[in-house]
C-alpha positions, 0 to 999 in steps of 0.5 A: 650688584646694581652698581655694576650694571650702571658702570660703563665698560672701561676703555683699554689701550691698544696693547690690551685690545691687541692681546684680546684679539691675538694680533700685534698692537701696530696691526690693530692701530692700522685696522682702527685707522682704516675703520675696519675695527672700532676704536676711539682716537683721543686728541687732534694732533698727528700722534693720537692715543687710541682706546678700545672697548673689548665688547665692540671689538668682539662684536666687530669680529663676529660681524655685529658692528662692522660688516666689512672684511677684516683684511682690506682687499680681502675676497669680499672687498674684491667682489663685483656687484 
């Protein structure tokens, strides 16, 4: 049981992460590239592979990781201060 606590959370691909959020993988990648959702690009070329942690995505949606609106240009983004 102690071994389970020491293992880091695995990364998942965009298909699994998008399924978790009930959105299309393409939309997930767009949000990750725009830094609206947390993701980890692997590689340096034009065609990077992205990986995600489900706990970070859940926290982001709940407002725990990223306080920006989930939709770029949403109501919060348009407010003037």
